[in-house]
C-alpha angles and dihedrals in degrees: 000000000000090000090050092052088047093055093047090052092051093051093050091048092053092045090052090053092050094051091045092054094048122102116261093250094058092107090045100063115125117251108259094221100046135062121219109244094237091057091055092072094048094061126059093210093051095046089049090050091052093053090041086061091056088063090066087079087074088061111177098335107230094334100104126122088256113049132201084236086077090063089059140053091272101078145354125223111245103208121074127227099043096113095241092116088060089069096037093051095046096242094122122119143151094289093043115029096167126222119340126168110241091244086076101032114121098228096041093050092049090051091058094041086056090055090050088053091050090052094044091049094047105038098071091064095035116128096221135110109303097228090050091048092053093049093050090049091052091050093049091050092050093047093049090049090049096051093046087050089056090053093043096054090049104040108013118231114013134182111286107221118188100154126080112242116221134192114283097031113161093227132015097179124103137176125241116264118232120265089249092053094050093049091051092046092050096045090047089055088048091053091047090050092050094049092048096045095047107121093009121135106227131186121239112280095031122106122262143184091278092048090052093051090044091056091048090050091054095048092048092048091054090045090060095047128108097257093058095044096085098201088054094042094049090052089055101039129043089196093058089041090058097046115111096209107049091152088080091058105045149309116330090198144346138100113311089193087062090050093050090048089053091051089048094051094047093051092049090052088059093049090051094046104040104056123247105305119231119316096332094138096082123125095195139026119278120227116287092249091051089047090056092047091048091052094047088050090054094049091050092053092202093308103105121109091213117108089210093066115087107239093193088076085086085088088080090067118096097172129358145167107243125199128212136196098254093054125092106207135137090245092077091059103055092119090052093049096050107023128107121287090227087071091048093260128134104245090217107160107025124184118249127216088248086075101034093056088057094067108099125230114263090262092058097259120139109254113245129195089201089062106092092215093052093046094050096052108017095167098048121101098358133143106300088231090070091063091048095049107034136050110211135173109299095014113140115243141163126320102283094200091072090073113005106036133255094308101117115035091173090062093217130150109254113199099144139069119253134200111247110179106306093336138067129246123209116226118253091242097051131096087259093055120148086221101052127341105182101072110035127130119274091200105057091245143087133202115256105168114093090026114113106243092206104126090221094059105091103198093207097062109006124085118229128201107211111152122238109233110224088173130008132179095249091061091061089048088056094045089052092047093049094052091047090054092051091049091052095251096130099157092058091046091051090048092057097038091053090055088062091044096048088053090054093047095253129136123252124279113237103175127116135202119004092349088061091047089056094048089047092054093051091046091055091045095059098034096050096037114154092007098111093258105104099064092053095040094052090052097044092048088046092230091121096114090062097039118024091029095048118115114259118261118206127188125239117197126190131180121207123191115247116237111286095009127126123215113252117240115249094028120251134174106265123161093193089061101033138047106215122210119198116199122180109211130190109232125191097171098091096036127357092207123200136162124234117178091236086073092072084086126026120239119257107243117257086233088067098041089049088056096043112034091186092070110106113212123240120258120283097024 
């Protein structure tokens, strides 16, 4: 013990000598891994890095393993225990809000909004290049507007925070702003961004004048919709009618025509500023095969490795999240997440028959399971976008032997069960697959859109670099057409909708009035599938009870050998050998979906209301 004490005293003595001999500023040296906040705004590179970090709130766009499509009637998430069913079955509440991607989460969005506020407070006095200063201010205005928009379309009116809270504040609580105040704030930020970014040269993946206008267009379109016109919303929902603070949800009064006109004008501004889109100058439908190729090219956004995919379709993109080889993000694995299990993929978000049935026939007729011809051959002569978006039984796909062995020389999707002699063979892409049986689709379908069709891209182990489109030109076209319809300008709406349809190889729309409105909504549904539009559209149109709340429909496919025919070995889809039967089946086993009107708005987490007792909860919770 004496020796231990002796050693400690020696160490203390040496330490004391060292401190005494140091310069007085020893303790004032700057940390080598941090930059003082005041220095950030004295250096252009540091200021740029600060604003670059705000972009991280965009994350991977919609390219996460769990996609917003599975909160809608587009897809269902295959794997249990991910809290998606909590929302889809209506059991969500303040203490259990269910799954939400962080690009919508309250706390995550406010963290990024705070960073925007720091930038917008600091940049005016920054001693950096003036052009760069203006550009960074424009980007910060856009990003703040975007993050507030994310909150607005989930929760309704939220607190508008523009100050930077410090330690020792007397009060950190704040009330919610009205829906109207939020819309005005966001659109003002969009206008500021557009003004500041005018004439700026911006790298791919950064915002722009056109992106700022596109965000404004979306916000004003939503603002004009049924859900946010409180007299209309009250008439359609007793939950909203009984809510004592409807000002958080929409407009209590005012002229809807004025709001629709504002939405139309904002959309037209995008069309005028963002070029011409991709192949929207056609006067007649292209061939079905070209329509399919056009749609695949748009979905690839210039990111496909295939020489057969038109890279110029990237002109359709206004703002996107791009992925590069030296990054490690979920966005590079979207093919793995959603692809067929028979290719060793995970079958995460799989299309449901609710969606597939809404693709028209090639002549523009509504598909009908009660029509014997449609029922006998449901994947024949359909909208070309179906073939570019959905993998179904018998659809051709990539060479299977690159990942699963030489078990399917025909390279066809197999989601059915097929007669082989006196027995039955389970398809290679079913949950009874001989390749993998734990992760197959329950629905009979797989997602094709956003997966690089290049046969050399093996989704299971090869990164792909398809950009996620936050905004694309066609969304602005839809926004413009919708506003025209609501303003009674049917001819103008048809003109623009038919541009989209001709590009896809579909015939012109001729309807007027409510019939045109319904055709428009279906057109938007199939064109913008999986792009985080449908969940919000169904709510703002207040059609959610019949869409988001509809029971899931899966597809069962069986192949029965025709008399005198012998099953091919290995199996392949062959209508000269097999009679195929297609049976849509309601399934409540994965999710027993229902719609409750409280689900028009998500609950504010109890964590947030406990921290801020001035927050008033949304209706129904």
